[in-house]
C-alpha positions in Angstrom: 47.3 -75.6 35.6 44.8 -75.2 33.0 42.6 -73.1 32.4 38.5 -74.0 32.5 37.4 -70.7 31.1 35.2 -71.2 28.2 34.8 -68.9 25.2 30.6 -67.7 25.2 28.3 -70.0 24.2 27.7 -68.6 20.0 26.3 -71.9 18.3 23.0 -69.7 19.1 22.6 -66.6 17.1 20.1 -64.2 19.3 18.3 -62.5 16.8 18.5 -57.9 16.5 16.5 -57.0 14.3 14.9 -57.2 11.1 11.3 -59.1 9.5 10.4 -61.3 12.5 10.7 -65.0 11.7 7.8 -67.4 10.5 5.5 -67.8 12.4 6.7 -66.0 15.4 4.1 -63.1 16.6 4.6 -59.6 15.6 3.5 -56.5 17.5 2.6 -53.4 15.3 1.6 -49.8 16.6 -2.3 -48.9 15.4 -0.2 -47.0 12.4 1.0 -50.6 11.4 -2.7 -51.9 10.9 -3.5 -48.4 9.4 -0.6 -49.3 6.7 -1.4 -52.8 6.2 -5.6 -52.5 5.1 -4.8 -50.1 3.3 -2.2 -52.4 1.3 -4.4 -55.4 1.9 -7.0 -53.3 -0.1 -4.3 -51.9 -2.7 -3.9 -54.8 -4.2 -7.6 -56.7 -4.3 -8.7 -53.1 -6.1 -5.2 -54.4 -8.4 -6.3 -57.7 -8.3 -10.0 -56.9 -10.0 -8.9 -54.2 -11.9 -6.9 -57.1 -13.3 -9.7 -59.9 -13.2 -11.8 -56.7 -15.5 -9.3 -57.3 -17.8 -9.1 -60.3 -18.5 -12.7 -60.4 -18.8 -12.2 -58.4 -21.1 -10.1 -59.5 -23.3 -11.9 -63.2 -23.0 -14.7 -61.6 -24.6 -13.1 -59.2 -26.9 -12.0 -62.8 -28.2 -15.2 -64.5 -28.2 -16.9 -61.7 -30.1 -14.1 -62.0 -33.0 -14.4 -65.8 -32.8 -18.3 -65.7 -33.1 -18.1 -62.5 -36.2 -15.3 -64.5 -37.6 -17.7 -67.4 -37.4 -19.9 -66.2 -39.1 -18.9 -64.4 -41.2 -17.1 -67.7 -42.7 -20.2 -69.7 -42.8 -21.5 -66.2 -44.9 -19.2 -66.2 -47.4 -19.6 -70.3 -48.0 -23.3 -70.0 -48.9 -21.5 -66.6 -50.5 -19.7 -68.7 -52.7 -22.6 -71.9 -52.6 -24.6 -69.4 -54.1 -22.1 -68.4 -56.4 -21.4 -71.9 -57.6 -25.3 -72.4 -58.5 -25.7 -69.0 -60.2 -23.1 -70.4 -63.0 -24.6 -73.6 -63.8 -27.4 -72.5 -64.2 -26.6 -70.2 -66.1 -24.8 -71.7 -67.8 -27.4 -74.6 -68.1 -30.1 -71.5 -69.8 -27.4 -71.0 -72.2 -27.1 -74.4 -74.0 -31.2 -74.4 -74.5 
């Protein structure tokens, strides 16, 4: 005599607890919706704060770059003026 009793099907495990699967509908209570909205609002505020920091850093960098370019041009002009002054002084002393 051979027994025909089979073991329960364990190939398809049932999900009992844990987060819902992707794409699965989620039923949440009123408190969960409120905390989700608060989480989104905090994330949005942090994202905006980070954007402001990035803009401030970029503005500081551009300002520093522009001031350095102006300073470089001023030094070049000053150098040319000093060279012209030396040439003028040497020419005046030779006469």
